[in-house]
C-alpha positions in Angstrom: 11.1 0.2 -3.0 11.8 -3.4 -4.0 10.9 -4.5 -7.7 9.0 -7.5 -7.4 8.1 -8.7 -11.0 9.3 -7.8 -14.4 7.5 -4.6 -15.6 8.4 -2.7 -12.2 9.9 0.7 -12.5 13.0 2.2 -11.0 12.8 4.9 -8.5 14.1 8.1 -9.6 13.2 9.8 -6.2 16.0 7.6 -4.4 18.6 10.3 -5.1 16.7 12.6 -2.7 17.8 10.6 0.2 21.4 9.6 -0.6 23.0 11.0 2.5 22.7 9.4 5.8 20.9 12.4 7.6 17.5 10.5 7.7 16.8 7.0 9.3 16.2 4.3 6.6 12.5 3.8 7.8 11.9 7.5 7.2 13.5 7.2 3.6 11.4 4.2 2.9 8.2 6.0 4.1 8.9 9.2 2.2 9.9 7.3 -1.1 6.5 5.7 -1.0 4.9 9.1 -1.0 7.4 10.5 -3.7 7.2 7.4 -6.1 5.4 8.5 -9.3 3.2 6.0 -11.3 1.6 2.9 -10.0 2.7 1.6 -6.6 1.5 -1.6 -5.0 1.5 -1.7 -1.5 1.5 -4.9 0.5 3.6 -7.8 1.6 5.2 -10.1 -1.1 3.8 -13.4 0.3 0.2 -12.3 0.0 -1.7 -14.1 -2.7 -3.8 -10.9 -3.4 -0.7 -8.9 -3.9 1.0 -11.6 -6.2 -2.2 -11.6 -8.3 -2.3 -7.9 -8.5 1.3 -7.8 -9.6 0.8 -10.6 -12.1 -2.3 -8.8 -13.5 -0.4 -5.4 -13.9 2.5 -7.0 -15.7 0.2 -8.9 -18.0 -1.4 -5.5 -19.0 2.1 -3.9 -19.5 1.6 -1.7 -16.8 5.0 -0.7 -14.9 4.6 -0.6 -11.1 6.8 -0.3 -7.9 6.4 -2.5 -5.1 6.2 -1.3 -1.5 6.4 -4.0 1.4 4.9 -1.9 4.2 5.8 -4.6 6.8 9.5 -4.0 6.0 9.6 -0.5 4.8 6.7 0.9 6.8 4.0 3.3 6.2 3.9 7.1 6.4 1.2 8.3 8.7 0.2 10.9 6.0 0.0 8.2 3.3 -2.3 6.1 5.6 -4.4 9.1 6.3 -4.8 9.8 2.6 -5.9 6.3 2.0 -8.5 6.5 4.9 -9.9 9.9 3.4 -10.1 8.0 -0.2 -11.6 4.8 0.7 -12.6 4.9 4.3 -11.1 3.2 7.3 -13.7 0.3 7.3 -12.3 -0.7 3.7 -8.5 -0.5 4.8 -8.9 -2.6 8.1 -9.1 -6.4 7.3 -11.0 -8.0 10.0 -10.4 -11.4 8.4 -6.8 -11.2 8.7 -4.5 -13.3 11.0 -3.2 -10.2 12.7 -6.7 -8.8 13.3 -7.8 -12.2 15.0 -4.6 -12.3 17.2 -5.4 -9.0 18.6 -6.9 -8.8 22.0 -10.5 -8.2 22.1 -10.0 -4.7 24.0 -7.8 -3.6 21.1 -10.3 -4.8 18.3 -13.1 -3.0 20.1 -11.2 0.3 20.4 -11.1 0.4 16.6 -14.2 2.8 16.1 -13.0 5.5 13.9 -10.5 6.9 11.5 -8.1 8.0 14.2 -8.2 4.7 16.0 -8.1 2.7 12.8 -5.0 4.6 11.5 -3.2 4.4 14.9 -3.9 0.4 14.8 -2.8 0.2 11.1 0.6 1.9 12.0 1.4 -0.2 15.0 0.0 -3.4 13.2 0.5 -3.2 9.3 -0.8 -6.7 8.9 -4.3 -5.4 9.5 -4.3 -3.4 6.3 -6.4 -5.1 3.5 -4.1 -6.0 0.5 -3.0 -4.8 -1.8 -3.5 -1.0 -1.8 -2.9 0.2 -5.1 -2.0 4.0 -5.9 -2.7 4.5 -9.6 -0.7 7.0 -11.6 -3.7 9.5 -11.3 -3.8 9.3 -7.7 -6.8 7.0 -7.3 -6.6 4.4 -4.5 -8.0 0.9 -4.8 -8.0 -1.9 -2.1 -8.0 -5.6 -2.6 -7.6 -7.7 -5.9 -10.6 -6.8 -8.2 -9.8 -7.1 -11.9 -13.0 -5.3 -12.9 -12.0 -2.3 -10.9 -8.4 -2.4 -12.2 -9.6 -2.6 -15.8 -11.8 0.3 -15.2 -8.9 2.5 -13.7 -6.5 1.4 -16.4 -9.0 2.3 -19.2 -9.5 5.9 -17.8 -6.0 6.7 -16.5 -2.8 7.5 -18.3 -0.6 4.8 -17.2 
Protein backbone atom coordinates (compact mmCIF):
# COMPACT_ATOMS: atom_id res chain seq x y z
CA UNK A 1 0.00 0.00 0.00
CA UNK A 2 1.32 3.40 -0.92
CA UNK A 3 0.06 6.58 0.74
CA UNK A 4 -1.04 9.01 -1.96
CA UNK A 5 -2.29 12.12 -0.17
CA UNK A 6 -2.18 13.65 3.25
CA UNK A 7 -4.68 11.81 5.37
CA UNK A 8 -3.67 8.31 4.28
CA UNK A 9 -3.43 5.70 6.96
CA UNK A 10 -0.50 3.46 7.67
CA UNK A 11 -0.76 -0.27 7.30
CA UNK A 12 -0.71 -2.23 10.54
CA UNK A 13 -1.22 -5.52 8.71
CA UNK A 14 2.19 -5.15 7.01
CA UNK A 15 3.90 -6.98 9.88
CA UNK A 16 2.04 -10.16 8.92
CA UNK A 17 4.29 -10.55 5.88
CA UNK A 18 7.68 -9.42 7.24
CA UNK A 19 9.37 -12.69 6.34
CA UNK A 20 10.28 -13.56 2.77
CA UNK A 21 8.20 -16.73 2.47
CA UNK A 22 5.65 -15.01 0.24
CA UNK A 23 6.25 -13.39 -3.16
CA UNK A 24 5.81 -9.60 -3.10
CA UNK A 25 2.79 -9.65 -5.43
CA UNK A 26 1.03 -12.08 -3.10
CA UNK A 27 1.83 -9.86 -0.13
CA UNK A 28 0.45 -6.78 -1.91
CA UNK A 29 -2.75 -8.55 -2.89
CA UNK A 30 -3.33 -9.94 0.59
CA UNK A 31 -2.64 -6.58 2.23
CA UNK A 32 -5.39 -5.09 0.05
CA UNK A 33 -7.79 -7.63 1.51
CA UNK A 34 -6.59 -7.21 5.11
CA UNK A 35 -6.32 -3.41 5.24
CA UNK A 36 -8.95 -1.93 7.57
CA UNK A 37 -10.74 1.35 6.87
CA UNK A 38 -11.22 3.09 3.55
CA UNK A 39 -9.15 1.79 0.65
CA UNK A 40 -9.01 3.53 -2.74
CA UNK A 41 -8.09 1.14 -5.55
CA UNK A 42 -6.88 2.54 -8.84
CA UNK A 43 -3.87 4.01 -10.56
CA UNK A 44 -2.24 7.25 -9.40
CA UNK A 45 -2.38 9.11 -12.72
CA UNK A 46 -6.15 8.62 -13.17
CA UNK A 47 -8.08 11.90 -12.80
CA UNK A 48 -11.06 10.19 -11.13
CA UNK A 49 -8.75 8.56 -8.59
CA UNK A 50 -7.04 11.89 -7.91
CA UNK A 51 -10.40 13.66 -7.41
CA UNK A 52 -11.56 10.90 -5.06
CA UNK A 53 -8.42 11.16 -2.93
CA UNK A 54 -8.72 14.95 -2.80
CA UNK A 55 -12.39 14.68 -1.77
CA UNK A 56 -11.63 12.13 0.97
CA UNK A 57 -8.80 14.29 2.34
CA UNK A 58 -11.01 17.41 2.25
CA UNK A 59 -13.60 15.55 4.35
CA UNK A 60 -10.95 14.43 6.85
CA UNK A 61 -11.41 10.79 5.86
CA UNK A 62 -8.23 8.73 6.16
CA UNK A 63 -7.66 6.19 3.42
CA UNK A 64 -5.07 3.85 2.00
CA UNK A 65 -4.25 3.86 -1.71
CA UNK A 66 -3.74 0.58 -3.58
CA UNK A 67 -2.22 0.86 -7.07
CA UNK A 68 -3.70 -2.22 -8.68
CA UNK A 69 -1.56 -1.99 -11.79
CA UNK A 70 1.64 -2.26 -9.73
CA UNK A 71 0.37 -4.17 -6.70
CA UNK A 72 -2.14 -6.43 -8.40
CA UNK A 73 -5.61 -7.49 -7.38
CA UNK A 74 -6.50 -10.63 -5.47
CA UNK A 75 -9.00 -12.79 -7.38
CA UNK A 76 -11.15 -13.08 -4.24
CA UNK A 77 -11.26 -9.30 -3.93
CA UNK A 78 -12.32 -8.92 -7.55
CA UNK A 79 -15.00 -11.58 -7.03
CA UNK A 80 -16.30 -9.70 -3.99
CA UNK A 81 -16.50 -6.46 -6.00
CA UNK A 82 -18.32 -8.27 -8.79
CA UNK A 83 -20.83 -9.70 -6.31
CA UNK A 84 -21.34 -6.26 -4.75
CA UNK A 85 -21.71 -4.05 -7.83
CA UNK A 86 -21.90 -6.38 -10.84
CA UNK A 87 -19.28 -7.08 -13.48
CA UNK A 88 -20.93 -4.67 -15.92
CA UNK A 89 -20.19 -1.78 -13.54
CA UNK A 90 -16.56 -2.82 -13.07
CA UNK A 91 -15.62 -3.27 -16.72
CA UNK A 92 -14.85 0.14 -18.22
CA UNK A 93 -15.71 -0.24 -21.88
CA UNK A 94 -14.55 3.35 -22.49
CA UNK A 95 -11.00 2.75 -21.24
CA UNK A 96 -7.98 2.84 -23.51
CA UNK A 97 -7.11 -0.69 -22.40
CA UNK A 98 -10.56 -1.96 -23.46
CA UNK A 99 -10.38 -0.24 -26.84
CA UNK A 100 -6.94 -1.76 -27.48
CA UNK A 101 -8.18 -5.32 -26.91
CA UNK A 102 -8.84 -7.39 -29.99
CA UNK A 103 -12.54 -7.79 -30.89
CA UNK A 104 -12.60 -11.50 -30.02
CA UNK A 105 -11.37 -10.77 -26.48
CA UNK A 106 -13.99 -8.03 -26.01
CA UNK A 107 -16.79 -10.26 -27.32
CA UNK A 108 -15.74 -13.05 -24.94
CA UNK A 109 -16.63 -10.86 -21.93
CA UNK A 110 -20.20 -11.99 -21.38
CA UNK A 111 -20.52 -12.97 -17.71
CA UNK A 112 -18.90 -12.51 -14.29
CA UNK A 113 -16.33 -15.27 -14.81
CA UNK A 114 -15.09 -13.98 -18.17
CA UNK A 115 -15.08 -10.38 -16.91
CA UNK A 116 -13.11 -11.35 -13.79
CA UNK A 117 -10.58 -13.23 -15.91
CA UNK A 118 -10.15 -10.20 -18.17
CA UNK A 119 -9.78 -7.78 -15.22
CA UNK A 120 -7.12 -9.98 -13.65
CA UNK A 121 -5.15 -10.08 -16.91
CA UNK A 122 -5.77 -6.41 -17.80
CA UNK A 123 -6.38 -4.29 -14.66
CA UNK A 124 -6.62 -1.21 -16.89
CA UNK A 125 -10.17 -2.23 -17.84
CA UNK A 126 -11.38 -1.83 -14.25
CA UNK A 127 -13.45 1.33 -13.83
CA UNK A 128 -11.73 3.63 -11.39
CA UNK A 129 -11.66 4.26 -8.60
CA UNK A 130 -13.03 1.34 -6.66
CA UNK A 131 -13.49 2.44 -3.05
CA UNK A 132 -13.95 -0.05 -0.24
CA UNK A 133 -15.48 1.91 2.60
CA UNK A 134 -14.84 1.17 6.29
CA UNK A 135 -18.22 -0.59 6.59
CA UNK A 136 -17.40 -2.86 3.64
CA UNK A 137 -19.52 -1.12 1.00
CA UNK A 138 -18.05 -0.81 -2.47
CA UNK A 139 -18.40 2.17 -4.79
CA UNK A 140 -17.11 2.48 -8.33
CA UNK A 141 -16.25 5.73 -10.07
CA UNK A 142 -16.04 9.29 -8.80
CA UNK A 143 -19.45 10.28 -7.41
CA UNK A 144 -19.49 12.98 -4.71
CA UNK A 145 -23.20 12.47 -3.96
CA UNK A 146 -22.70 8.75 -3.40
CA UNK A 147 -19.53 9.38 -1.38
CA UNK A 148 -21.34 11.89 0.87
CA UNK A 149 -24.23 9.47 1.49
CA UNK A 150 -21.85 6.65 2.39
CA UNK A 151 -19.72 8.91 4.61
CA UNK A 152 -22.83 10.19 6.41
CA UNK A 153 -24.08 6.68 7.22
CA UNK A 154 -20.74 5.03 7.94
CA UNK A 155 -18.43 5.20 10.94
CA UNK A 156 -15.24 6.41 9.26
